PDB file of N, CA, C and O in Angstrom:
ATOM      1  N   MET A   1     -24.102 -16.338  40.535  1.00  0.00           N
ATOM      2  CA  MET A   1     -24.362 -16.232  39.132  1.00  0.00           C
ATOM      3  C   MET A   1     -24.552 -14.773  38.746  1.00  0.00           C
ATOM      4  O   MET A   1     -24.096 -14.335  37.690  1.00  0.00           O
ATOM      5  N   MET A   2     -25.229 -14.024  39.613  1.00  0.00           N
ATOM      6  CA  MET A   2     -25.449 -12.621  39.284  1.00  0.00           C
ATOM      7  C   MET A   2     -24.124 -11.869  39.172  1.00  0.00           C
ATOM      8  O   MET A   2     -23.938 -11.067  38.257  1.00  0.00           O
ATOM      9  N   ALA A   3     -23.212 -12.127  40.098  1.00  0.00           N
ATOM     10  CA  ALA A   3     -21.916 -11.447  40.061  1.00  0.00           C
ATOM     11  C   ALA A   3     -21.163 -11.781  38.774  1.00  0.00           C
ATOM     12  O   ALA A   3     -20.550 -10.903  38.166  1.00  0.00           O
ATOM     13  N   GLU A   4     -21.206 -13.028  38.366  1.00  0.00           N
ATOM     14  CA  GLU A   4     -20.524 -13.421  37.125  1.00  0.00           C
ATOM     15  C   GLU A   4     -21.200 -12.803  35.914  1.00  0.00           C
ATOM     16  O   GLU A   4     -20.523 -12.357  34.988  1.00  0.00           O
ATOM     17  N   ALA A   5     -22.517 -12.770  35.909  1.00  0.00           N
ATOM     18  CA  ALA A   5     -23.246 -12.137  34.802  1.00  0.00           C
ATOM     19  C   ALA A   5     -22.901 -10.652  34.720  1.00  0.00           C
ATOM     20  O   ALA A   5     -22.701 -10.124  33.626  1.00  0.00           O
ATOM     21  N   GLN A   6     -22.830  -9.982  35.850  1.00  0.00           N
ATOM     22  CA  GLN A   6     -22.465  -8.564  35.858  1.00  0.00           C
ATOM     23  C   GLN A   6     -21.023  -8.383  35.397  1.00  0.00           C
ATOM     24  O   GLN A   6     -20.723  -7.435  34.671  1.00  0.00           O
ATOM     25  N   ARG A   7     -20.132  -9.272  35.807  1.00  0.00           N
ATOM     26  CA  ARG A   7     -18.740  -9.200  35.373  1.00  0.00           C
ATOM     27  C   ARG A   7     -18.634  -9.300  33.858  1.00  0.00           C
ATOM     28  O   ARG A   7     -17.758  -8.690  33.245  1.00  0.00           O
ATOM     29  N   ARG A   8     -19.534 -10.075  33.260  1.00  0.00           N
ATOM     30  CA  ARG A   8     -19.542 -10.237  31.800  1.00  0.00           C
ATOM     31  C   ARG A   8     -20.401  -9.185  31.099  1.00  0.00           C
ATOM     32  O   ARG A   8     -20.654  -9.282  29.898  1.00  0.00           O
ATOM     33  N   ASN A   9     -20.845  -8.182  31.853  1.00  0.00           N
ATOM     34  CA  ASN A   9     -21.661  -7.076  31.322  1.00  0.00           C
ATOM     35  C   ASN A   9     -23.011  -7.523  30.776  1.00  0.00           C
ATOM     36  O   ASN A   9     -23.532  -6.931  29.831  1.00  0.00           O
ATOM     37  N   PHE A  10     -23.577  -8.571  31.374  1.00  0.00           N
ATOM     38  CA  PHE A  10     -24.928  -8.986  31.014  1.00  0.00           C
ATOM     39  C   PHE A  10     -25.923  -8.073  31.720  1.00  0.00           C
ATOM     40  O   PHE A  10     -25.637  -7.546  32.796  1.00  0.00           O
ATOM     41  N   THR A  11     -27.068  -7.893  31.123  1.00  0.00           N
ATOM     42  CA  THR A  11     -28.165  -7.179  31.772  1.00  0.00           C
ATOM     43  C   THR A  11     -28.931  -8.178  32.628  1.00  0.00           C
ATOM     44  O   THR A  11     -29.242  -9.280  32.177  1.00  0.00           O
ATOM     45  N   ILE A  12     -29.235  -7.789  33.864  1.00  0.00           N
ATOM     46  CA  ILE A  12     -29.886  -8.702  34.812  1.00  0.00           C
ATOM     47  C   ILE A  12     -31.388  -8.434  34.851  1.00  0.00           C
ATOM     48  O   ILE A  12     -31.824  -7.287  34.947  1.00  0.00           O
ATOM     49  N   MET A  13     -32.172  -9.508  34.776  1.00  0.00           N
ATOM     50  CA  MET A  13     -33.616  -9.436  34.965  1.00  0.00           C
ATOM     51  C   MET A  13     -34.003 -10.489  35.991  1.00  0.00           C
ATOM     52  O   MET A  13     -33.521 -11.621  35.949  1.00  0.00           O
ATOM     53  N   VAL A  14     -34.869 -10.111  36.901  1.00  0.00           N
ATOM     54  CA  VAL A  14     -35.439 -11.044  37.875  1.00  0.00           C
ATOM     55  C   VAL A  14     -36.934 -11.085  37.605  1.00  0.00           C
ATOM     56  O   VAL A  14     -37.592 -10.044  37.584  1.00  0.00           O
ATOM     57  N   GLY A  15     -37.474 -12.276  37.399  1.00  0.00           N
ATOM     58  CA  GLY A  15     -38.890 -12.377  37.085  1.00  0.00           C
ATOM     59  C   GLY A  15     -39.507 -13.651  37.632  1.00  0.00           C
ATOM     60  O   GLY A  15     -38.836 -14.490  38.233  1.00  0.00           O
ATOM     61  N   CYS A  16     -40.796 -13.768  37.406  1.00  0.00           N
ATOM     62  CA  CYS A  16     -41.535 -14.925  37.885  1.00  0.00           C
ATOM     63  C   CYS A  16     -42.710 -15.181  36.962  1.00  0.00           C
ATOM     64  O   CYS A  16     -43.016 -14.383  36.076  1.00  0.00           O
ATOM     65  N   MET A  17     -43.348 -16.286  37.185  1.00  0.00           N
ATOM     66  CA  MET A  17     -44.603 -16.559  36.494  1.00  0.00           C
ATOM     67  C   MET A  17     -45.718 -16.327  37.520  1.00  0.00           C
ATOM     68  O   MET A  17     -46.052 -15.181  37.820  1.00  0.00           O
ATOM     69  N   VAL A  18     -46.277 -17.371  38.041  1.00  0.00           N
ATOM     70  CA  VAL A  18     -47.320 -17.252  39.049  1.00  0.00           C
ATOM     71  C   VAL A  18     -46.847 -18.003  40.283  1.00  0.00           C
ATOM     72  O   VAL A  18     -46.594 -19.207  40.231  1.00  0.00           O
ATOM     73  N   ALA A  19     -46.729 -17.284  41.391  1.00  0.00           N
ATOM     74  CA  ALA A  19     -46.265 -17.894  42.635  1.00  0.00           C
ATOM     75  C   ALA A  19     -46.694 -17.023  43.800  1.00  0.00           C
ATOM     76  O   ALA A  19     -47.059 -15.861  43.621  1.00  0.00           O
ATOM     77  N   THR A  20     -46.647 -17.592  44.992  1.00  0.00           N
ATOM     78  CA  THR A  20     -47.029 -16.838  46.178  1.00  0.00           C
ATOM     79  C   THR A  20     -45.912 -15.888  46.601  1.00  0.00           C
ATOM     80  O   THR A  20     -44.805 -15.925  46.063  1.00  0.00           O
ATOM     81  N   SER A  21     -46.220 -15.052  47.557  1.00  0.00           N
ATOM     82  CA  SER A  21     -45.228 -14.117  48.095  1.00  0.00           C
ATOM     83  C   SER A  21     -44.051 -14.837  48.718  1.00  0.00           C
ATOM     84  O   SER A  21     -42.941 -14.305  48.735  1.00  0.00           O
ATOM     85  N   LEU A  22     -44.268 -16.030  49.228  1.00  0.00           N
ATOM     86  CA  LEU A  22     -43.162 -16.782  49.819  1.00  0.00           C
ATOM     87  C   LEU A  22     -42.101 -17.099  48.764  1.00  0.00           C
ATOM     88  O   LEU A  22     -40.909 -17.091  49.070  1.00  0.00           O
ATOM     89  N   ALA A  23     -42.509 -17.369  47.557  1.00  0.00           N
ATOM     90  CA  ALA A  23     -41.569 -17.622  46.471  1.00  0.00           C
ATOM     91  C   ALA A  23     -40.941 -16.327  45.962  1.00  0.00           C
ATOM     92  O   ALA A  23     -39.795 -16.331  45.513  1.00  0.00           O
ATOM     93  N   MET A  24     -41.672 -15.232  46.026  1.00  0.00           N
ATOM     94  CA  MET A  24     -41.180 -13.958  45.499  1.00  0.00           C
ATOM     95  C   MET A  24     -40.245 -13.230  46.453  1.00  0.00           C
ATOM     96  O   MET A  24     -39.394 -12.461  46.004  1.00  0.00           O
ATOM     97  N   ALA A  25     -40.381 -13.450  47.752  1.00  0.00           N
ATOM     98  CA  ALA A  25     -39.612 -12.681  48.740  1.00  0.00           C
ATOM     99  C   ALA A  25     -38.097 -12.752  48.508  1.00  0.00           C
ATOM    100  O   ALA A  25     -37.446 -11.708  48.553  1.00  0.00           O
ATOM    101  N   PRO A  26     -37.501 -13.932  48.262  1.00  0.00           N
ATOM    102  CA  PRO A  26     -36.061 -13.943  47.977  1.00  0.00           C
ATOM    103  C   PRO A  26     -35.720 -13.221  46.678  1.00  0.00           C
ATOM    104  O   PRO A  26     -34.651 -12.623  46.561  1.00  0.00           O
ATOM    105  N   ALA A  27     -36.622 -13.274  45.708  1.00  0.00           N
ATOM    106  CA  ALA A  27     -36.381 -12.593  44.436  1.00  0.00           C
ATOM    107  C   ALA A  27     -36.372 -11.077  44.608  1.00  0.00           C
ATOM    108  O   ALA A  27     -35.689 -10.374  43.862  1.00  0.00           O
ATOM    109  N   VAL A  28     -37.120 -10.570  45.579  1.00  0.00           N
ATOM    110  CA  VAL A  28     -37.123  -9.125  45.848  1.00  0.00           C
ATOM    111  C   VAL A  28     -35.722  -8.669  46.254  1.00  0.00           C
ATOM    112  O   VAL A  28     -35.292  -7.571  45.900  1.00  0.00           O
ATOM    113  N   ILE A  29     -35.018  -9.516  46.997  1.00  0.00           N
ATOM    114  CA  ILE A  29     -33.649  -9.187  47.402  1.00  0.00           C
ATOM    115  C   ILE A  29     -32.741  -9.140  46.170  1.00  0.00           C
ATOM    116  O   ILE A  29     -31.960  -8.202  46.010  1.00  0.00           O
ATOM    117  N   LEU A  30     -32.842 -10.136  45.313  1.00  0.00           N
ATOM    118  CA  LEU A  30     -32.032 -10.153  44.096  1.00  0.00           C
ATOM    119  C   LEU A  30     -32.374  -8.994  43.164  1.00  0.00           C
ATOM    120  O   LEU A  30     -31.507  -8.470  42.465  1.00  0.00           O
ATOM    121  N   ALA A  31     -33.628  -8.607  43.163  1.00  0.00           N
ATOM    122  CA  ALA A  31     -34.089  -7.559  42.256  1.00  0.00           C
ATOM    123  C   ALA A  31     -33.434  -6.208  42.521  1.00  0.00           C
ATOM    124  O   ALA A  31     -33.429  -5.341  41.646  1.00  0.00           O
ATOM    125  N   GLN A  32     -32.893  -6.023  43.695  1.00  0.00           N
ATOM    126  CA  GLN A  32     -32.252  -4.746  44.020  1.00  0.00           C
ATOM    127  C   GLN A  32     -31.066  -4.454  43.110  1.00  0.00           C
ATOM    128  O   GLN A  32     -30.687  -3.295  42.947  1.00  0.00           O
ATOM    129  N   ASN A  33     -30.473  -5.489  42.516  1.00  0.00           N
ATOM    130  CA  ASN A  33     -29.335  -5.303  41.618  1.00  0.00           C
ATOM    131  C   ASN A  33     -29.676  -5.603  40.166  1.00  0.00           C
ATOM    132  O   ASN A  33     -28.780  -5.776  39.340  1.00  0.00           O
ATOM    133  N   ALA A  34     -30.957  -5.667  39.851  1.00  0.00           N
ATOM    134  CA  ALA A  34     -31.375  -6.003  38.494  1.00  0.00           C
ATOM    135  C   ALA A  34     -31.798  -4.754  37.720  1.00  0.00           C
ATOM    136  O   ALA A  34     -32.249  -3.764  38.297  1.00  0.00           O
ATOM    137  N   SER A  35     -31.640  -4.829  36.415  1.00  0.00           N
ATOM    138  CA  SER A  35     -32.083  -3.735  35.545  1.00  0.00           C
ATOM    139  C   SER A  35     -33.571  -3.819  35.245  1.00  0.00           C
ATOM    140  O   SER A  35     -34.233  -2.799  35.056  1.00  0.00           O
ATOM    141  N   PHE A  36     -34.092  -5.036  35.202  1.00  0.00           N
ATOM    142  CA  PHE A  36     -35.500  -5.259  34.913  1.00  0.00           C
ATOM    143  C   PHE A  36     -36.067  -6.214  35.953  1.00  0.00           C
ATOM    144  O   PHE A  36     -35.430  -7.205  36.311  1.00  0.00           O
ATOM    145  N   VAL A  37     -37.274  -5.908  36.436  1.00  0.00           N
ATOM    146  CA  VAL A  37     -37.899  -6.711  37.488  1.00  0.00           C
ATOM    147  C   VAL A  37     -39.366  -6.957  37.135  1.00  0.00           C
ATOM    148  O   VAL A  37     -40.092  -6.032  36.772  1.00  0.00           O
ATOM    149  N   ASP A  38     -39.790  -8.215  37.247  1.00  0.00           N
ATOM    150  CA  ASP A  38     -41.179  -8.592  37.020  1.00  0.00           C
ATOM    151  C   ASP A  38     -41.563  -9.602  38.096  1.00  0.00           C
ATOM    152  O   ASP A  38     -41.463 -10.811  37.888  1.00  0.00           O
ATOM    153  N   LEU A  39     -41.998  -9.103  39.232  1.00  0.00           N
ATOM    154  CA  LEU A  39     -42.329  -9.964  40.372  1.00  0.00           C
ATOM    155  C   LEU A  39     -43.791  -9.795  40.794  1.00  0.00           C
ATOM    156  O   LEU A  39     -44.096  -9.675  41.981  1.00  0.00           O
ATOM    157  N   ASP A  40     -44.673  -9.788  39.822  1.00  0.00           N
ATOM    158  CA  ASP A  40     -46.088  -9.582  40.122  1.00  0.00           C
ATOM    159  C   ASP A  40     -46.869 -10.887  40.255  1.00  0.00           C
ATOM    160  O   ASP A  40     -48.100 -10.865  40.259  1.00  0.00           O
ATOM    161  N   GLY A  41     -46.186 -12.009  40.362  1.00  0.00           N
ATOM    162  CA  GLY A  41     -46.843 -13.313  40.440  1.00  0.00           C
ATOM    163  C   GLY A  41     -47.948 -13.417  41.474  1.00  0.00           C
ATOM    164  O   GLY A  41     -49.010 -13.961  41.171  1.00  0.00           O
ATOM    165  N   PRO A  42     -47.734 -12.908  42.706  1.00  0.00           N
ATOM    166  CA  PRO A  42     -48.796 -13.005  43.699  1.00  0.00           C
ATOM    167  C   PRO A  42     -50.072 -12.253  43.313  1.00  0.00           C
ATOM    168  O   PRO A  42     -51.161 -12.600  43.771  1.00  0.00           O
ATOM    169  N   LEU A  43     -49.939 -11.230  42.478  1.00  0.00           N
ATOM    170  CA  LEU A  43     -51.122 -10.468  42.067  1.00  0.00           C
ATOM    171  C   LEU A  43     -52.023 -11.263  41.132  1.00  0.00           C
ATOM    172  O   LEU A  43     -53.196 -10.930  40.962  1.00  0.00           O
ATOM    173  N   LEU A  44     -51.480 -12.306  40.532  1.00  0.00           N
ATOM    174  CA  LEU A  44     -52.252 -13.111  39.594  1.00  0.00           C
ATOM    175  C   LEU A  44     -53.003 -14.252  40.277  1.00  0.00           C
ATOM    176  O   LEU A  44     -53.758 -14.978  39.631  1.00  0.00           O
ATOM    177  N   LEU A  45     -52.795 -14.406  41.580  1.00  0.00           N
ATOM    178  CA  LEU A  45     -53.461 -15.463  42.344  1.00  0.00           C
ATOM    179  C   LEU A  45     -54.789 -14.968  42.916  1.00  0.00           C
ATOM    180  O   LEU A  45     -54.944 -13.781  43.200  1.00  0.00           O
ATOM    181  N   SER A  46     -55.719 -15.857  43.079  1.00  0.00           N
ATOM    182  CA  SER A  46     -56.970 -15.458  43.728  1.00  0.00           C
ATOM    183  C   SER A  46     -56.759 -15.239  45.221  1.00  0.00           C
ATOM    184  O   SER A  46     -57.497 -14.482  45.851  1.00  0.00           O
ATOM    185  N   LYS A  47     -55.735 -15.913  45.797  1.00  0.00           N
ATOM    186  CA  LYS A  47     -55.443 -15.746  47.213  1.00  0.00           C
ATOM    187  C   LYS A  47     -53.951 -15.987  47.428  1.00  0.00           C
ATOM    188  O   LYS A  47     -53.408 -16.999  46.985  1.00  0.00           O
ATOM    189  N   ASP A  48     -53.295 -15.053  48.109  1.00  0.00           N
ATOM    190  CA  ASP A  48     -51.872 -15.171  48.424  1.00  0.00           C
ATOM    191  C   ASP A  48     -51.724 -15.649  49.866  1.00  0.00           C
ATOM    192  O   ASP A  48     -52.710 -15.759  50.594  1.00  0.00           O
ATOM    193  N   ARG A  49     -50.514 -15.925  50.266  1.00  0.00           N
ATOM    194  CA  ARG A  49     -50.227 -16.327  51.641  1.00  0.00           C
ATOM    195  C   ARG A  49     -50.451 -15.138  52.582  1.00  0.00           C
ATOM    196  O   ARG A  49     -50.261 -13.992  52.175  1.00  0.00           O
ATOM    197  N   PRO A  50     -50.851 -15.391  53.830  1.00  0.00           N
ATOM    198  CA  PRO A  50     -50.983 -14.303  54.806  1.00  0.00           C
ATOM    199  C   PRO A  50     -49.633 -13.625  55.048  1.00  0.00           C
ATOM    200  O   PRO A  50     -48.599 -14.290  55.089  1.00  0.00           O
ATOM    201  N   GLY A  51     -49.649 -12.309  55.206  1.00  0.00           N
ATOM    202  CA  GLY A  51     -48.422 -11.560  55.477  1.00  0.00           C
ATOM    203  C   GLY A  51     -47.531 -11.415  54.270  1.00  0.00           C
ATOM    204  O   GLY A  51     -46.334 -11.167  54.413  1.00  0.00           O
ATOM    205  N   GLY A  52     -48.088 -11.563  53.078  1.00  0.00           N
ATOM    206  CA  GLY A  52     -47.294 -11.533  51.849  1.00  0.00           C
ATOM    207  C   GLY A  52     -46.804 -10.147  51.461  1.00  0.00           C
ATOM    208  O   GLY A  52     -46.956  -9.178  52.205  1.00  0.00           O
ATOM    209  N   LEU A  53     -46.221 -10.083  50.293  1.00  0.00           N
ATOM    210  CA  LEU A  53     -45.718  -8.820  49.771  1.00  0.00           C
ATOM    211  C   LEU A  53     -46.874  -7.843  49.587  1.00  0.00           C
ATOM    212  O   LEU A  53     -48.006  -8.235  49.300  1.00  0.00           O
ATOM    213  N   ARG A  54     -46.564  -6.577  49.757  1.00  0.00           N
ATOM    214  CA  ARG A  54     -47.576  -5.532  49.566  1.00  0.00           C
ATOM    215  C   ARG A  54     -47.194  -4.746  48.318  1.00  0.00           C
ATOM    216  O   ARG A  54     -46.076  -4.244  48.196  1.00  0.00           O
ATOM    217  N   TYR A  55     -48.145  -4.650  47.399  1.00  0.00           N
ATOM    218  CA  TYR A  55     -47.939  -3.936  46.138  1.00  0.00           C
ATOM    219  C   TYR A  55     -48.751  -2.655  46.145  1.00  0.00           C
ATOM    220  O   TYR A  55     -49.941  -2.666  46.459  1.00  0.00           O
ATOM    221  N   VAL A  56     -48.101  -1.544  45.797  1.00  0.00           N
ATOM    222  CA  VAL A  56     -48.778  -0.256  45.650  1.00  0.00           C
ATOM    223  C   VAL A  56     -48.282   0.349  44.348  1.00  0.00           C
ATOM    224  O   VAL A  56     -47.106   0.686  44.217  1.00  0.00           O
ATOM    225  N   ASP A  57     -49.180   0.483  43.394  1.00  0.00           N
ATOM    226  CA  ASP A  57     -48.827   0.944  42.051  1.00  0.00           C
ATOM    227  C   ASP A  57     -47.729   0.044  41.499  1.00  0.00           C
ATOM    228  O   ASP A  57     -47.942  -1.161  41.374  1.00  0.00           O
ATOM    229  N   SER A  58     -46.571   0.585  41.168  1.00  0.00           N
ATOM    230  CA  SER A  58     -45.496  -0.241  40.609  1.00  0.00           C
ATOM    231  C   SER A  58     -44.437  -0.602  41.641  1.00  0.00           C
ATOM    232  O   SER A  58     -43.368  -1.097  41.285  1.00  0.00           O
ATOM    233  N   LEU A  59     -44.725  -0.357  42.917  1.00  0.00           N
ATOM    234  CA  LEU A  59     -43.762  -0.657  43.979  1.00  0.00           C
ATOM    235  C   LEU A  59     -44.163  -1.914  44.734  1.00  0.00           C
ATOM    236  O   LEU A  59     -45.349  -2.208  44.886  1.00  0.00           O
ATOM    237  N   VAL A  60     -43.171  -2.648  45.203  1.00  0.00           N
ATOM    238  CA  VAL A  60     -43.421  -3.815  46.047  1.00  0.00           C
ATOM    239  C   VAL A  60     -42.660  -3.606  47.353  1.00  0.00           C
ATOM    240  O   VAL A  60     -41.497  -3.202  47.355  1.00  0.00           O
ATOM    241  N   TYR A  61     -43.331  -3.887  48.444  1.00  0.00           N
ATOM    242  CA  TYR A  61     -42.758  -3.676  49.769  1.00  0.00           C
ATOM    243  C   TYR A  61     -42.400  -5.018  50.387  1.00  0.00           C
ATOM    244  O   TYR A  61     -43.026  -6.030  50.070  1.00  0.00           O
ATOM    245  N   PRO A  62     -41.410  -5.041  51.257  1.00  0.00           N
ATOM    246  CA  PRO A  62     -40.981  -6.303  51.877  1.00  0.00           C
ATOM    247  C   PRO A  62     -42.127  -6.982  52.638  1.00  0.00           C
ATOM    248  O   PRO A  62     -43.058  -6.327  53.106  1.00  0.00           O
ATOM    249  N   PRO A  63     -42.033  -8.298  52.748  1.00  0.00           N
ATOM    250  CA  PRO A  63     -43.070  -9.025  53.477  1.00  0.00           C
ATOM    251  C   PRO A  63     -42.928  -8.825  54.993  1.00  0.00           C
ATOM    252  O   PRO A  63     -41.889  -8.390  55.490  1.00  0.00           O
ATOM    253  N   SER A  64     -43.981  -9.148  55.684  1.00  0.00           N
ATOM    254  CA  SER A  64     -43.897  -9.129  57.147  1.00  0.00           C
ATOM    255  C   SER A  64     -43.107 -10.343  57.600  1.00  0.00           C
ATOM    256  O   SER A  64     -43.044 -11.333  56.872  1.00  0.00           O
ATOM    257  N   PRO A  65     -42.504 -10.300  58.773  1.00  0.00           N
ATOM    258  CA  PRO A  65     -41.763 -11.464  59.281  1.00  0.00           C
ATOM    259  C   PRO A  65     -42.639 -12.716  59.369  1.00  0.00           C
ATOM    260  O   PRO A  65     -42.115 -13.830  59.332  1.00  0.00           O
ATOM    261  N   ALA A  66     -43.941 -12.560  59.483  1.00  0.00           N
ATOM    262  CA  ALA A  66     -44.847 -13.706  59.575  1.00  0.00           C
ATOM    263  C   ALA A  66     -44.818 -14.571  58.323  1.00  0.00           C
ATOM    264  O   ALA A  66     -45.116 -15.763  58.389  1.00  0.00           O
ATOM    265  N   LEU A  67     -44.464 -13.984  57.182  1.00  0.00           N
ATOM    266  CA  LEU A  67     -44.441 -14.746  55.942  1.00  0.00           C
ATOM    267  C   LEU A  67     -43.473 -15.916  56.021  1.00  0.00           C
ATOM    268  O   LEU A  67     -43.723 -16.974  55.445  1.00  0.00           O
ATOM    269  N   TRP A  68     -42.370 -15.726  56.733  1.00  0.00           N
ATOM    270  CA  TRP A  68     -41.315 -16.745  56.778  1.00  0.00           C
ATOM    271  C   TRP A  68     -41.660 -17.894  57.737  1.00  0.00           C
ATOM    272  O   TRP A  68     -40.960 -18.906  57.773  1.00  0.00           O
ATOM    273  N   GLY A  69     -42.729 -17.736  58.502  1.00  0.00           N
ATOM    274  CA  GLY A  69     -43.142 -18.829  59.379  1.00  0.00           C
ATOM    275  C   GLY A  69     -42.559 -18.658  60.708  1.00  0.00           C
ATOM    276  O   GLY A  69     -42.790 -19.480  61.594  1.00  0.00           O
TER     277      GLY A  69
END
């Protein structure tokens, strides 16, 4: 879908509502080709999954391999 949207000159945004790092990790991969990214869902939780995404200022770092189980 992303390739077709880009072919049609659509602007790509990858976002989330509230979800754990396990849900966000695949979106981080898609976000590499997006113009706008909003993947702060794990920050809104009182507790995230162990080994989740690491956020520093406005950057998000890949999860540890432990996140995938």
